[in-house]
C-alpha positions as CSV (number, residue, x, y, z in Angstrom):
1,M,21.7,7.2,-19.0
2,I,17.9,7.1,-18.8
3,T,16.1,5.6,-21.8
4,L,14.6,8.1,-24.2
5,L,11.6,7.0,-26.2
6,K,9.5,8.9,-28.9
7,S,5.9,7.9,-29.6
8,S,6.5,8.7,-33.3
9,E,9.2,6.0,-33.7
10,S,8.2,2.8,-35.5
11,N,9.4,0.5,-32.6
12,F,7.7,2.6,-29.9
13,K,4.9,0.1,-29.1
14,E,7.3,-2.7,-28.5
15,S,9.4,-0.5,-26.2
16,F,6.4,0.8,-24.3
17,D,4.9,-2.6,-23.9
18,A,8.2,-3.7,-22.2
19,L,7.9,-0.7,-19.9
20,L,4.4,-1.8,-18.9
21,M,5.9,-5.0,-17.6
22,R,7.9,-3.1,-15.0
23,G,5.8,-4.4,-12.2
24,A,6.0,-8.0,-13.1
25,M,7.4,-9.9,-10.1
26,D,8.7,-13.4,-10.9
27,I,6.7,-14.8,-8.0
28,N,7.0,-18.3,-9.5
29,N,10.8,-18.3,-8.8
30,V,10.4,-17.6,-5.1
31,E,7.0,-19.2,-4.4
32,G,8.4,-22.6,-3.5
33,R,10.9,-21.1,-1.0
34,V,8.2,-18.9,0.5
35,K,5.9,-21.9,0.9
36,E,8.6,-23.7,2.8
37,L,9.1,-20.8,5.1
38,L,5.4,-20.4,5.8
39,N,4.9,-24.1,6.3
40,A,7.7,-24.3,8.8
41,I,6.2,-21.5,10.8
42,K,2.8,-23.2,10.6
43,T,4.1,-26.5,11.9
44,Q,7.1,-25.6,14.0
45,G,6.1,-22.3,15.5
46,Q,8.6,-20.4,17.6
47,E,11.5,-22.7,16.6
48,A,11.0,-21.9,12.9
49,V,10.7,-18.2,13.4
50,I,13.9,-18.0,15.5
51,A,15.8,-20.1,12.9
52,Q,14.6,-17.8,10.0
53,V,15.5,-14.6,11.9
54,A,19.0,-16.0,12.5
55,R,19.3,-17.0,8.8
56,F,18.1,-13.8,7.2
57,D,18.9,-11.0,9.7
58,N,22.4,-12.0,10.8
59,W,21.9,-12.4,14.6
60,N,21.0,-15.4,16.8
61,P,18.1,-14.9,19.2
62,K,18.2,-17.5,22.0
63,S,14.4,-17.4,22.6
64,F,11.3,-16.0,21.1
65,L,11.1,-13.5,23.9
66,E,14.2,-11.8,22.5
67,L,12.3,-11.0,19.3
68,K,9.8,-8.8,21.1
69,I,10.4,-5.0,21.2
70,T,9.6,-3.7,24.6
71,Q,7.6,-0.6,25.3
72,E,10.5,0.7,27.4
73,E,12.7,0.6,24.3
74,M,10.1,2.5,22.4
75,E,9.6,5.1,25.1
76,C,13.4,5.6,25.5
77,A,13.8,6.1,21.8
78,Y,11.1,8.7,21.8
79,S,12.5,10.6,24.8
80,N,15.9,10.8,23.2
81,L,14.6,12.2,19.9
82,D,15.8,15.6,18.8
83,S,13.1,18.2,19.5
84,A,12.8,19.2,15.8
85,L,12.5,15.6,14.7
86,K,9.9,14.9,17.5
87,N,7.8,17.9,16.3
88,A,8.0,16.8,12.7
89,L,6.9,13.3,13.7
90,Q,4.0,14.7,15.7
91,L,2.9,17.0,12.9
92,A,2.9,14.1,10.5
93,Y,0.9,12.0,12.9
94,E,-1.8,14.7,13.3
95,R,-2.1,15.4,9.6
96,I,-2.3,11.7,8.7
97,Y,-4.9,11.1,11.4
98,A,-7.0,14.0,10.3
99,F,-7.1,12.8,6.7
100,H,-8.0,9.2,7.6
101,A,-10.7,10.3,10.0
102,K,-12.6,11.7,7.1
103,Q,-12.5,8.3,5.4
104,K,-14.2,6.4,8.2
105,P,-17.4,4.7,6.9
106,K,-20.5,4.8,9.1
107,T,-23.2,2.3,10.1
108,W,-26.5,3.4,8.5
109,L,-30.1,2.3,8.5
110,D,-32.9,3.0,5.9
111,F,-36.5,2.7,7.1
112,E,-38.9,1.9,4.3
113,D,-42.6,3.0,4.3
114,N,-43.8,-0.6,4.9
115,G,-41.8,-1.1,8.0
116,N,-38.8,-2.9,6.4
117,I,-35.4,-1.9,7.7
118,L,-32.3,-2.2,5.5
119,G,-28.8,-1.0,6.3
120,Q,-25.1,-1.6,6.8
121,K,-23.2,-2.2,10.1
122,V,-19.5,-1.2,10.0
123,T,-17.2,-2.9,12.5
124,P,-13.4,-2.8,12.9
125,V,-11.4,-6.1,12.7
126,D,-10.3,-7.4,16.1
127,R,-6.6,-7.7,15.4
128,A,-4.4,-6.1,12.7
129,G,-0.8,-7.1,11.7
130,L,1.4,-4.4,10.2
131,Y,4.5,-5.2,8.2
132,I,7.1,-2.3,8.2
133,P,10.1,-2.8,5.9
134,G,13.6,-2.5,7.4
135,G,16.1,-4.1,5.2
136,K,18.0,-1.5,3.1
137,A,16.5,1.4,5.2
138,A,14.1,1.9,8.0
139,Y,10.7,3.6,7.3
140,P,9.1,5.2,10.4
141,S,6.8,7.0,7.9
142,S,5.4,3.6,6.8
143,L,4.6,2.8,10.4
144,L,2.5,6.0,10.7
145,M,0.7,5.3,7.4
146,N,-0.2,1.8,8.5
147,V,-1.0,2.3,12.2
148,I,-3.0,5.5,12.0
149,P,-5.8,4.2,9.7
150,A,-6.1,1.1,12.0
151,L,-6.4,3.4,15.1
152,V,-9.0,5.5,13.3
153,A,-11.0,2.4,12.4
154,G,-11.0,1.4,16.1
155,V,-8.9,-1.7,15.9
156,K,-8.2,-2.8,19.5
157,E,-5.1,-5.0,18.9
158,I,-2.3,-3.9,16.6
159,V,0.9,-5.9,16.2
160,V,3.9,-4.7,14.2
161,C,6.6,-6.8,12.6
162,T,9.8,-5.4,11.2
163,P,13.2,-6.9,10.2
164,T,16.0,-5.9,12.4
165,P,19.3,-6.8,10.8
166,E,22.1,-7.6,13.3
167,N,19.5,-6.9,16.1
168,K,19.9,-3.1,15.7
169,P,16.5,-1.5,15.8
170,N,16.1,1.9,14.2
171,A,15.6,4.5,16.9
172,L,13.2,6.7,14.9
173,L,11.1,3.6,14.1
174,L,10.9,2.8,17.8
175,A,10.0,6.4,18.6
176,A,7.2,6.3,16.0
177,M,5.9,3.1,17.7
178,H,5.7,4.9,21.0
179,L,4.0,7.9,19.5
180,C,1.4,5.5,18.0
181,G,0.9,3.6,21.2
182,I,2.1,0.3,19.9
183,K,2.1,-2.4,22.6
184,E,3.1,-5.4,20.6
185,S,6.0,-5.5,18.2
186,Y,8.5,-8.0,17.0
187,K,11.9,-8.1,15.3
188,I,10.7,-10.4,12.5
189,G,11.0,-9.6,8.8
190,G,10.1,-10.9,5.3
191,A,7.9,-13.9,4.6
192,S,8.6,-15.1,8.2
193,A,6.7,-12.1,9.6
194,V,3.8,-12.6,7.3
195,G,3.6,-16.3,8.3
196,A,3.8,-15.4,12.0
197,L,1.0,-12.9,11.7
198,A,-1.2,-15.0,9.5
199,Y,-1.0,-18.3,11.4
200,G,0.0,-17.2,14.8
201,V,2.9,-18.5,16.8
202,S,1.9,-20.7,19.7
203,G,3.6,-21.0,23.0
204,Q,4.6,-18.7,25.8
205,D,5.3,-15.1,24.5
206,G,3.9,-16.2,21.1
207,I,1.8,-14.3,18.6
208,Q,-1.9,-14.6,18.2
209,K,-3.0,-14.7,14.5
210,V,-4.4,-11.5,13.0
211,D,-7.4,-10.7,10.8
212,V,-5.7,-8.5,8.3
213,I,-2.1,-7.9,7.2
214,T,-1.0,-4.6,5.7
215,G,2.3,-3.0,4.6
216,P,4.8,-3.0,1.8
217,G,7.7,-5.3,1.3
218,N,10.0,-7.1,-1.2
219,I,9.0,-10.0,-3.5
220,Y,9.2,-12.5,-0.6
221,V,6.8,-10.4,1.5
222,A,4.5,-9.9,-1.5
223,T,4.5,-13.6,-2.3
224,A,3.8,-14.5,1.3
225,K,0.9,-12.1,1.4
226,K,-0.6,-13.6,-1.7
227,L,-0.2,-17.1,-0.3
228,V,-1.9,-16.4,3.1
229,F,-4.8,-14.4,1.5
230,G,-7.9,-16.2,2.6
231,E,-6.4,-17.2,5.9
232,V,-6.4,-13.5,6.6
233,N,-7.2,-10.4,4.6
234,I,-4.5,-8.3,3.0
235,D,-4.3,-4.7,1.7
236,M,-2.7,-5.3,-1.7
237,I,0.3,-7.0,-3.3
238,A,2.7,-4.1,-3.8
239,G,6.0,-4.1,-5.7
240,P,8.9,-1.7,-6.0
241,S,8.2,2.0,-5.8
242,E,7.5,4.1,-8.9
243,I,6.7,7.6,-10.1
244,G,5.2,9.0,-13.3
245,I,5.4,12.6,-14.3
246,L,3.1,14.2,-16.8
247,H,4.6,17.3,-18.3
248,E,3.1,19.6,-20.9
249,S,5.4,21.9,-22.9
250,T,4.5,25.5,-22.1
251,D,6.5,28.6,-21.4
252,K,5.5,28.5,-17.8
253,A,6.6,24.9,-17.4
254,E,10.0,25.2,-19.1
255,G,11.8,26.2,-15.9
256,N,11.0,22.9,-14.1
257,V,14.0,20.8,-15.4
258,E,15.6,20.5,-11.9
259,Y,12.3,19.9,-10.2
260,V,11.4,17.0,-12.5
261,A,14.9,15.5,-12.3
262,W,14.9,15.5,-8.5
263,D,11.4,14.1,-8.4
264,L,12.3,11.2,-10.6
265,L,15.4,10.4,-8.5
266,S,13.3,10.6,-5.3
267,Q,11.8,7.2,-6.3
268,A,14.9,5.8,-8.0
269,E,16.9,6.0,-4.8
270,H,14.4,3.7,-3.1
271,D,15.3,0.5,-4.8
272,E,17.2,-0.9,-7.8
273,M,13.8,-2.1,-9.2
274,A,12.0,1.2,-8.7
275,S,10.6,2.9,-11.8
276,A,10.9,6.6,-12.7
277,I,9.0,7.7,-15.9
278,L,8.5,11.1,-17.4
279,I,6.1,11.8,-20.3
280,T,6.5,15.2,-22.0
281,T,5.5,16.8,-25.2
282,N,8.8,18.6,-25.6
283,E,11.9,16.8,-26.8
284,S,14.3,19.5,-25.7
285,F,12.9,19.4,-22.2
286,A,13.3,15.6,-22.2
287,Q,17.0,16.0,-23.2
288,A,17.5,18.6,-20.5
289,V,16.0,16.4,-17.8
290,A,18.1,13.4,-18.9
291,K,21.3,15.4,-18.6
292,Q,20.3,16.9,-15.2
293,I,19.6,13.4,-13.9
294,D,23.1,12.3,-14.9
295,R,24.6,15.3,-13.1
296,L,22.5,14.9,-9.9
297,L,23.1,11.1,-9.7
298,K,26.7,11.8,-8.9
299,T,25.8,13.7,-5.8
300,L,23.5,11.0,-4.2
301,P,24.7,8.9,-1.2
302,R,22.5,6.1,-2.7
303,K,23.8,6.7,-6.3
304,E,24.5,3.0,-7.0
305,I,20.9,2.1,-6.2
306,A,19.5,5.1,-8.0
307,S,21.7,4.6,-11.1
308,K,20.6,1.1,-11.6
309,S,17.0,2.0,-11.2
310,I,17.4,4.9,-13.7
311,N,19.4,2.9,-16.2
312,E,17.3,-0.3,-16.2
313,R,13.8,0.9,-15.3
314,G,13.7,4.6,-16.0
315,A,12.3,6.2,-19.1
316,I,11.5,9.5,-20.7
317,I,8.8,9.5,-23.3
318,V,8.3,12.3,-25.8
319,T,4.7,12.4,-27.2
320,Q,3.0,14.5,-29.9
321,N,0.4,16.1,-27.6
322,L,-1.1,16.1,-24.1
323,E,-3.9,13.7,-25.1
324,Q,-1.4,11.1,-26.1
325,S,0.5,11.7,-22.9
326,L,-2.6,11.1,-20.9
327,E,-3.5,7.9,-22.8
328,L,0.0,6.5,-22.2
329,M,0.1,7.4,-18.5
330,N,-3.3,5.8,-17.9
331,K,-1.9,2.6,-19.4
332,I,1.1,2.9,-17.0
333,A,-1.2,3.5,-14.0
334,P,1.6,4.7,-11.8
335,E,1.9,4.5,-8.0
336,H,2.7,8.2,-7.8
337,L,1.7,10.6,-10.6
338,E,2.9,14.2,-10.7
339,V,1.1,16.6,-13.0
340,F,3.1,19.5,-14.5
341,V,0.7,21.3,-16.7
342,D,-0.8,24.8,-16.7
343,N,-4.4,23.9,-15.9
344,P,-4.1,20.5,-14.0
345,L,-7.7,20.5,-12.6
346,E,-9.1,20.6,-16.1
347,I,-7.4,17.3,-17.0
348,L,-8.0,15.7,-13.6
349,P,-11.2,13.9,-14.9
350,K,-9.1,12.4,-17.7
351,I,-6.6,10.8,-15.2
352,K,-8.2,7.3,-14.7
353,H,-5.5,5.3,-13.0
354,A,-3.0,6.4,-10.4
355,G,-2.3,5.6,-6.8
356,A,-1.9,9.2,-5.7
357,I,-2.0,12.4,-7.8
358,F,0.3,15.3,-7.0
359,I,-0.9,18.5,-8.7
360,G,1.4,21.4,-9.5
361,E,5.1,22.2,-9.3
362,N,5.0,22.8,-5.6
363,T,3.8,19.3,-4.8
364,P,6.8,16.9,-5.0
365,E,6.1,13.3,-4.3
366,P,7.9,13.2,-0.9
367,I,5.3,15.6,0.5
368,G,2.9,12.7,0.2
369,D,5.4,10.2,1.6
370,Y,5.7,12.0,4.9
371,I,3.4,14.8,5.9
372,A,0.5,15.7,3.5
373,G,-1.9,13.3,5.1
374,P,-3.1,10.8,2.5
375,N,-1.7,7.3,2.8
376,H,1.6,6.5,1.0
377,T,0.9,2.7,0.9
378,L,-0.2,2.6,-2.7
379,P,-0.8,0.2,-5.6
380,T,2.2,-0.4,-7.9
381,G,3.0,-2.1,-11.2
382,G,-0.2,-0.9,-12.9
383,S,-2.4,-2.3,-10.1
384,A,-3.8,1.2,-9.6
385,K,-6.3,0.1,-12.3
386,F,-8.1,-2.0,-9.6
387,F,-6.5,-1.3,-6.2
388,S,-6.8,1.7,-4.0
389,P,-4.4,3.3,-1.4
390,L,-4.4,1.8,2.1
391,S,-7.3,3.4,4.0
392,T,-9.3,3.2,7.2
393,E,-11.7,0.8,5.4
394,H,-8.9,-1.8,5.0
395,F,-9.3,-2.3,8.8
396,M,-13.0,-2.5,8.8
397,K,-15.7,-4.9,7.6
398,K,-19.3,-4.4,6.7
399,S,-22.4,-6.5,7.6
400,S,-25.7,-6.0,5.8
401,I,-28.8,-5.4,8.0
402,I,-32.2,-6.8,6.8
403,S,-35.4,-6.6,8.9
404,F,-38.8,-7.3,7.1
405,S,-42.2,-6.4,8.6
406,K,-45.3,-8.5,8.0
407,Q,-46.4,-6.0,5.3
408,G,-42.9,-6.2,3.7
409,I,-42.8,-10.0,3.4
410,M,-46.4,-10.0,2.1
411,Q,-45.4,-7.5,-0.6
412,L,-42.2,-9.3,-1.8
413,G,-42.6,-12.9,-0.6
414,K,-44.4,-14.2,-3.7
415,E,-41.7,-12.9,-6.1
416,C,-39.0,-14.2,-3.8
417,G,-40.6,-17.7,-3.9
418,I,-40.8,-17.6,-7.7
419,L,-37.1,-16.8,-8.0
420,A,-36.2,-19.6,-5.5
421,H,-38.4,-22.1,-7.3
422,T,-36.8,-21.2,-10.6
423,E,-33.4,-22.1,-9.2
424,G,-34.7,-25.4,-8.0
425,L,-34.4,-24.5,-4.3
426,D,-37.7,-25.7,-2.8
427,A,-36.6,-25.2,0.8
428,H,-35.8,-21.6,0.0
429,Q,-39.3,-21.2,-1.5
430,N,-41.0,-22.9,1.4
431,A,-39.2,-20.8,4.0
432,V,-40.9,-17.8,2.5
433,S,-44.3,-19.3,1.6
434,I,-44.9,-20.7,5.0
435,R,-44.8,-17.2,6.4
436,L,-47.2,-15.9,3.8
437,K,-49.7,-18.5,4.9
438,L,-49.7,-17.2,8.4
439,F,-51.1,-13.8,7.4
């Protein structure tokens, strides 16, 4: 049974604070093991990667070349796809591409009246590494969400790593790789994949290191990404999936019990550590949703996973009014936020922290997972307070452009020299003043 909390209860703050800790990953417990895995790859290369794949994925590659997924495998999988599935994959690709194309930043120059030129040059990274989960399930949608912004950014070299238990690649994932034009992909998962991408794997048929690593994963992947940050860039440190639903009690909204129950379960079935949280102003609605969840859980193929998520990390919170609901949801800062209120656009400015916002009863979270267009790689565990969704910009970097004219340095050089002298940096001051003396 999902936990039911009331904001009016005396012990609510204690219970709510415990809920806010949902995203806490005990990285300390796995950091030592992850460091060992990364160090082995850094020092032993292909030998370490092969050994780790054998250890964690239950098959025994004889050489590093066996870890590579060929383009022939990808093309064959795409050719054998059911036509309806192929069309759905193509439609998702087109919509995701169109959305991310609108995000692409541009190089710009500003010409001042005195002849100075200031600006910004935007350049894609040379090489991107994408981690696509594949342990408990395969996620072709995650491949699209990670590859497409890299393609839009103009990245020339994209390498994909994904775990392949028992050496059985997922056909739809291979088909998605073909659709995206992937030329380099490996059957490597977990921290091992992060290490291989971050440090490179020398030798024949090895992997060149990348500049940025993106993609979700378990605690080992998250820890590895944290440890290699600085060696390469990363998108974010994401944890288990989560959903928050904001519901206001009105006559119009009372018929949404089944919608809300299914939407909560759509995240609970991801992982035992996933979080599903409803905040409503109506206690009877809360009770109805709780009962509906219990009924629907029995019908799910992944009911054991979903049940554990609901029982241990799920919650329904009953508040006194919408303002209080908003305050609590902003503290939660959910990965996915669904808004079930009569006038959602009016409260949109009051929603400060959420990875993605789904507005209205006809916008279930899975629409964002697969086909709407915005990226589904999102900040979790409250990190939406400072992280943003994966975007085209994660695969690009910016360089400042500065060009001063004679007039420009004459106008600003004296003040620049004063600031440099104040900081005790005489060479800085002289580098400017010597130019002033020439004019």
